[in-house]
C-alpha positions in Angstrom: -193.7 79.9 -33.2 -197.1 77.6 -32.3 -198.2 78.1 -28.7 -197.7 74.6 -28.3 -194.2 74.7 -28.8 -193.8 77.4 -26.7 -195.0 75.6 -24.0 -192.5 73.2 -24.0 -189.2 73.4 -21.4 -185.9 74.1 -23.0 -184.8 70.2 -21.7 -187.5 68.9 -24.1 -187.1 71.2 -27.0 -183.5 70.2 -26.6 -184.1 66.5 -27.1 -186.0 67.1 -29.9 -183.5 69.3 -32.0 -180.7 66.6 -30.9 -182.3 64.6 -34.0 -182.0 67.2 -36.5 -179.3 67.6 -38.8 -177.0 70.6 -39.0 -179.0 72.3 -41.7 -182.4 71.8 -40.2 -180.8 73.5 -36.9 -179.6 76.5 -38.7 -183.1 76.9 -39.9 -184.6 76.7 -36.3 -182.0 79.3 -35.3 -184.2 81.7 -37.0 -187.6 80.8 -35.9 -187.3 82.7 -32.3 -184.8 83.9 -30.2 -185.8 81.2 -27.4 -185.4 78.5 -30.4 -182.3 80.2 -31.2 -180.9 79.7 -27.8 -181.5 76.2 -27.5 -180.7 74.9 -31.0 -177.2 77.1 -31.1 -176.0 74.8 -27.8 -176.8 72.1 -29.7 -174.6 73.0 -32.4 -171.7 74.6 -30.7 -171.7 70.9 -28.5 -170.0 69.1 -31.4 -168.1 70.9 -34.0 -166.0 70.0 -36.8 -164.6 72.2 -39.8 -162.9 70.3 -42.4 -160.8 73.1 -45.2 -159.5 72.5 -48.5 -156.6 75.1 -48.7 -155.3 74.6 -52.4 -152.0 77.2 -52.5 -153.8 79.7 -54.7 -156.1 80.7 -51.5 -154.2 78.9 -48.2 -155.8 80.7 -45.9 -158.4 78.8 -43.5 -161.1 81.2 -43.0 -163.6 78.8 -41.6 -161.6 77.9 -38.5 -160.9 82.1 -38.2 -164.6 82.8 -38.2 -165.2 79.8 -35.6 -162.4 81.1 -33.2 -163.8 84.5 -33.7 -166.9 83.5 -32.7 -165.9 81.7 -29.7 -164.0 84.4 -28.6 -166.9 86.8 -28.6 -169.6 84.6 -27.0 -168.8 83.8 -23.4 -171.5 81.8 -23.1 -170.2 79.0 -25.9 -167.1 78.3 -24.0 -168.7 76.2 -21.6 -171.1 74.4 -24.3 -168.0 73.0 -26.9 -167.7 69.3 -26.0 -165.8 67.9 -29.4 -163.8 70.2 -31.9 -162.1 68.9 -34.8 -159.8 71.1 -37.0 -159.2 69.4 -40.4 -157.2 71.2 -43.1 -156.3 69.6 -46.5 -153.3 71.1 -48.2 -151.6 70.6 -51.4 -148.2 68.7 -51.5 -144.7 70.6 -51.5 -143.1 73.7 -50.0 -144.9 74.7 -46.7 -143.9 78.3 -46.3 -146.8 79.4 -48.5 -149.2 78.1 -45.5 -147.1 78.4 -43.0 -147.2 82.6 -43.3 -151.1 82.2 -44.3 -151.7 80.1 -41.4 -150.0 82.2 -38.4 -152.9 85.0 -37.7 -155.4 82.0 -38.1 -153.5 79.9 -35.7 -153.5 83.1 -33.2 -156.9 83.0 -33.0 -157.8 79.0 -32.5 -154.7 79.5 -29.6 -156.8 82.2 -28.5 -160.4 80.5 -28.4 -158.9 76.8 -27.2 -157.3 78.8 -24.3 -160.8 79.6 -23.0 -162.5 76.1 -24.1 -161.7 74.4 -20.6 -164.7 72.0 -21.2 -163.3 70.1 -24.6 -163.6 66.5 -24.2 -162.6 65.4 -27.5 -160.1 67.7 -29.8 -158.5 66.6 -33.2 -156.5 69.2 -34.9 -154.9 67.8 -38.4 -153.5 70.9 -39.9 -151.8 69.5 -42.7 -148.5 71.4 -42.5 -146.3 68.8 -41.2 -142.3 69.6 -42.9 -143.3 73.4 -42.1 -141.7 75.3 -38.8 -145.0 75.0 -37.2 -144.6 74.0 -33.3 -147.5 72.5 -31.1 -146.9 75.6 -28.9 -148.1 77.9 -31.4 -151.5 75.9 -30.9 -151.6 74.8 -27.5 -149.7 76.6 -24.9 -150.9 77.3 -21.8 -154.2 75.3 -23.0 -155.8 73.7 -20.3 -158.5 71.0 -20.7 -159.2 69.1 -17.5 -162.3 67.0 -18.9 -159.8 65.7 -22.3 -160.3 62.3 -23.2 -159.5 61.7 -27.1 -156.8 63.8 -28.3 -155.6 64.1 -31.7 -152.6 66.1 -33.3 -150.9 65.9 -36.6 -149.8 68.1 -39.4 -147.2 69.8 -37.2 -143.1 69.7 -36.5 -141.2 67.9 -39.5 -143.7 64.8 -39.6 -142.4 61.7 -40.8 -138.5 63.5 -42.8 -135.5 62.7 -41.2 -133.6 65.7 -39.2 -130.8 64.9 -41.4 -133.0 65.9 -44.5 -135.3 68.7 -42.7 -134.6 72.0 -41.1 -138.2 71.6 -39.7 -138.5 71.5 -35.9 -139.4 68.5 -34.0 -143.4 68.2 -32.8 -142.5 67.8 -28.9 -145.7 67.6 -27.5 -144.9 65.8 -24.0 -144.8 69.3 -21.9 -149.1 69.1 -23.2 -149.6 65.3 -22.5 -147.8 65.5 -18.8 -150.2 68.3 -18.1 -153.5 66.9 -19.3 -153.8 63.1 -17.5 -157.5 62.4 -18.3 -156.5 61.3 -22.0 -157.4 57.9 -22.9 -156.9 58.1 -26.6 -154.1 59.7 -27.9 -153.3 60.1 -31.7 -149.8 61.0 -33.2 -149.8 60.5 -36.7 -146.9 63.1 -37.1 -144.3 62.6 -34.2 -141.4 60.4 -35.1 -139.5 61.3 -32.2 -139.2 59.9 -28.4 -141.6 61.5 -26.3 -140.0 62.3 -23.0 -142.9 61.5 -20.1 -142.5 60.9 -16.7 -143.7 57.3 -15.2 -146.8 59.6 -13.6 -148.3 61.1 -17.0 -151.3 59.8 -19.0 -152.1 57.1 -16.2 -155.4 56.2 -18.2 -154.6 55.8 -21.7 -155.8 52.9 -23.4 -155.5 53.6 -27.2 -152.5 54.8 -28.9 -152.4 55.4 -32.6 -148.8 56.6 -33.7 -145.1 55.8 -35.1 -143.7 52.7 -33.5 -140.6 55.4 -32.0 -143.5 57.3 -30.3 -145.4 54.0 -29.1 -142.0 53.0 -27.9 -141.9 55.8 -25.7 -145.4 56.3 -24.5 -146.8 52.4 -23.8 -144.4 51.8 -20.9 -146.2 51.3 -18.2 -149.5 52.7 -19.2 -152.7 50.8 -19.7 -152.9 50.7 -23.6 -154.9 47.6 -25.4 -155.4 48.9 -28.3 -152.5 49.8 -30.6 -152.2 51.4 -34.1 -149.0 51.8 -35.7 -148.3 53.9 -38.4 -145.4 55.2 -40.6 -142.1 52.5 -41.9 -142.3 49.3 -42.6 -139.4 48.6 -40.3 -139.6 48.7 -36.9 -136.8 47.9 -33.8 -136.3 45.0 -31.9 -135.9 47.4 -28.9 -139.0 49.5 -29.9 -141.1 46.5 -30.1 -139.8 45.0 -26.5 -140.6 48.5 -24.9 -143.9 48.7 -26.8 -144.7 45.2 -24.9 -143.6 47.0 -21.5 -147.5 48.0 -21.0 -149.3 47.6 -18.1 -151.9 45.9 -19.7 -151.2 43.5 -22.6 -151.9 44.9 -26.2 -155.0 42.7 -27.7 -156.0 45.0 -30.2 -153.1 45.8 -33.2 -153.6 47.8 -36.5 -151.0 47.8 -38.8 -153.3 49.1 -41.4 -151.6 52.5 -41.9 -148.4 50.8 -42.7 -146.5 48.4 -45.0 -146.2 45.0 -43.3 -143.8 42.4 -44.3 -143.7 38.5 -42.8 -140.8 39.5 -41.0 -142.4 42.1 -39.4 -145.4 40.3 -38.3 -142.6 37.5 -37.3 -141.2 39.9 -35.0 -144.4 41.5 -33.9 -145.2 37.8 -32.7 -142.3 37.1 -30.7 -143.2 40.4 -28.3 -146.7 41.1 -28.7 -148.2 37.8 -27.8 -151.6 38.5 -26.0 -153.0 40.1 -29.5 -156.5 38.6 -30.0 -157.8 41.2 -33.1 -154.8 42.2 -36.0 -155.6 44.7 -38.8 -153.0 44.3 -41.8 -153.0 45.4 -45.3 -150.1 43.2 -47.0 -147.9 45.2 -49.8 -148.4 43.2 -52.7 -144.8 42.9 -53.4 -144.7 41.1 -50.1 -146.8 38.5 -51.0 -145.3 38.1 -54.3 -141.8 37.1 -52.2 -143.0 35.5 -49.2 -145.0 32.7 -48.3 -147.9 33.2 -46.2 -146.2 30.2 -44.0 -143.4 33.0 -42.8 -146.2 35.7 -41.3 -145.6 33.9 -37.9 -143.4 31.3 -36.6 -145.1 27.8 -36.1 -143.2 27.5 -32.7 -144.3 30.7 -31.5 -147.9 31.6 -32.7 -150.2 34.3 -31.3 -152.2 33.0 -29.2 -156.3 33.5 -29.9 -155.3 35.6 -33.1 -158.9 36.3 -34.8 -159.3 37.4 -38.6 -161.8 40.3 -37.7 -162.2 44.4 -38.5 -160.3 45.9 -35.4 -163.0 48.2 -33.7 -160.8 51.6 -33.6 -162.2 54.4 -32.3 -160.5 57.9 -33.6 
């Protein structure tokens, strides 16, 4: 390490290192003990792990190593601000994956219990349709500063209870205990969430199924809504979605199949929408005239054809 670099305060080094790529930071780690301590704080402030898990090798080794590192190094507990774990699994039965995932999830659960300063938590485990319950990961976890929370790949997902013995993915207990959440993403939750009126007072962004949205939005200031799943949304669900304490102004329907009839129904209930993002299925554009998308007598005011600025 040069004498000039040795004279720089840690704050200056931190500002410099923040502009480096992860690969460069790993090289810095090996330069000196002082550089190691500064660079390590930057590396662990924002952690993203994406693991492809084929059936031949279903164990998430990188996730396990990360959890062990966090558990063994107490000084990291206050550093981690953003954590994203995404597992990419193959389709088919979940049993093999669940048995391989259980010891890894035990480690991850232990790590999450001590990461009390996390502000952004994204867990996409790719195990929907299996027996994995959200409590196996989040039980007794407290995140008083959590702003963005995303959970998918647990519970039975979009499968009907009549066709699957997998449990539902109850997460209301965690949401009740985390009032700081402002952005919520539950892509595999197709159940009603029993939330008290006091829960999630700061929620501004929600992405999930219409069933979940109908139980989350009433009484909460959600202005940005993204819906996923099936193309059919009941009038009752739309009525409840419209009961948000602030009008929904940004609506993203690009992750579901949209019909002109659905858009007509939405125009009746969500009349304050200003930005709309849709992906029309070809079979619908062939069978329906575009004039049926929005009723001429009930237009959506101030509707603009521009990309929806979703931040997930």
